N, C-alpha and C positions, 0 to 999 in steps of 0.2 A: 569820698566815693567819686570815681572818675566818670564824668558824663560822656555818653557816646559822641556828642557833637565835638567835645574837646579832643577826644581820642581820634576822631575822623580827621580833624585838622592836623594833629601831631603825626598821624600816620598816612598823610596824603601822598607821601613818596613811596609807599609800600604797595606792591602788587601781590595778589594772592593766587597761587596755582595749587589747587586742591583737587579732590575727587577720589576715584577708586584706585586701589593698588594695581600695579602692573599695567598702568595706562601710559607710561613713558614720561611721567612728570619730571623725574630727575634728568633724563636725557634732554628734554626740552629746556629745563632750567640751565643746564650747562651751555646749550646752544645760545640761549638768550644772554647769558653772562659773557660769552665770547663776542657776540655781535654788538651788544649794547652797554657793556661795562656796568652791569647791575651786580649788586652784592646779593649772593644767594644765602638765604636762611634755610638750612637743611634741617627739616623737622626730625628726621631719624637720628641725626647726630645730636641735635639739641635735646632730644628726649633723655639722653644720658644725664643731662644737667638737672632734670626734674627730680631725679632720685633723691637727692639731698634736700629738696624743697617740699616734698609731699609728706603729708601726715595721714595717719589712719582716720582721723576725724574729718579733715577737709577734702581728702581724695581717697575715699575708701576703696573704690574699684581699682585705682592705680596702685594703691598700697597692697591690695590682695594679689594683683598681677605680679608685682615685683617680688613678692614673697612666696610665690608658688613655683615649684620646679617646672621646667619647660614642658615636660611630658604631661603633667597634670593639667596644663592649660588647654590641652587638645585631646586628651584621652577620656573616654566615657562621657562625653557631653554632646549634645546636639548642636547644630549650627546656630539655632535660635538662642541657645544658652550662651554660646561663645559670643555671639553678637551682642546680647543684652549685658554682657559683662565688660564690654569695651569701655575704658575710662572716658574716651573722647565722646561717646554717645551721651554721657552724662555731664558733659561740659567741664571735665576735670583738668584738661590740658590747655585749654585756650588761654586762660589767665597767664600761664607760664609763657606762652608765645608772645602775648602782648607785652609782658614785662621785659622779655628779651629784646623785642623790637624797640621799645622806648629807650633802651640802653645803648643802641647802636648809633653810629654817625648818621647824619641826615644829608650828607654832601652828594649823594647819588641815590638812584632808585634801589630799593630792596625788594627782592623777589622771594616770597615765602613758598617753599616747596614742602608741603605738609598734607598728607592724606587725612590727618585727624581734624582739620578745620571744617566745621559745618557751615552751610549757608546762613542759618539763623544767627550764628555767632558773628560772622563777619559783615553781614548786611548793614547793621547800624554804623559801621565804621568806614563805609565807602563814600567817596566823593562822587563817583559815577559808577553805574552798575557793572561795566566791563573792567573795572579795577580788579575784579576777581573772575576767575574762570574755573569751572569744575569739569575735569576730564573723566569720562566714564568709558572704560573699554568694553567692547563686545565680549561675550563669554569665550569665543574662540581665541580672540587676541589675548585675553588674560590667561587662559589655560596655557597657551604657548609660552607666554612671558614667564609665568611662575614655574612651569616645568623646567625652563632653561635656567632660571634663577636658582632653583633648589636641586639642580642636577649634581652639584657638588655635595657629596655626603656630609662633609664637615659643616657646611652652611646649613644643611637640612637638620643636622643633629643639634646645632646651636639654637635653632628655632623650635624644634619639636622634641628634643630629647632622643632617647633610644627606642622609642616605640615604632609603630608601623608608619613610615613616612608617606607611603601612598595613601593610607587612610587619613593621615593628617592633612595632606594636600587636598584631598576631596572635601574634607571639612572646611578647610581654609577657603576654597573656592565658593562653597555654599554660603559661608559667613559673608564673604565679600559681595555676593549678590544681594544680600540683605542690606549691607551698608550702601551699596549703589542705589538701591531703591529709596532709601532714606535721603541720600544726597539729592536725588532727582526730585523727590517730593518737596523738600525744603527749598531747593533752587527755584522750582516753579512757583511756589508760594511767595518767595522773596523777589521774583522777577530777575534772577541772576542767570547768566549764560551757562549752558551745559554743552560741552564739546564731546561728541562721540568719536572714539578712537578705534578704528578697525583695521589699520595697516594699509589702507588705500592711499594715504597721503604720506609723503616722506617727512623726515624731521625738519628739513629746511622750510618746507611749505607750512607746516604747522607752527613753527617758530615765527615765521613772518606774520602769520595770522594773529598769533598771540601778541606779538610786538605792536601790531596796529591796534588791537583791542586795549592793550595796556598803555598806549600812547608813549611808547619808547622811541627814542631816536628822533 
């Protein structure tokens, strides 16, 4: 069994950029990579690699999600039900992230861009509190970001199937509000920083702020 203190030492070169969807994490990760030569661990891309490593016994929520048609994940369910079925809420994905990070080179900082990471999971692995930052968008900012993201019908269909995409987006926004509330609760309990994103600050300003928090450069 891996001890948190040992993992904290082995992952001291890792910075964690997590929080709510639609908060600009990936945009900021790209900016930090360009400015500070960090290696970005893209959680969305990495998730594809979890497929062959999950089992119905060890990751039941992820297994169910992977085996359900896209439309069924969002149709006929409440936001609370969708939220409670999230694999990351039950700690099913964080072990995969840690395994992946331990397999990467340690010659430069690694920036984890992953909305699935929870404060309670990462807190024991930090050398200093601002080694992690949790970005939470305002409702208006997220609404605009997700409507832009899913304006492409093909992308919306890939996420939600052939059902009512407006209904699915409304459900997605409500689910994400529940996720944000949990992130904020855990971050406060763990003494970890939360950054509110409302569009008032440009990407360069936010990237500089995060670089200082992360002790880059």
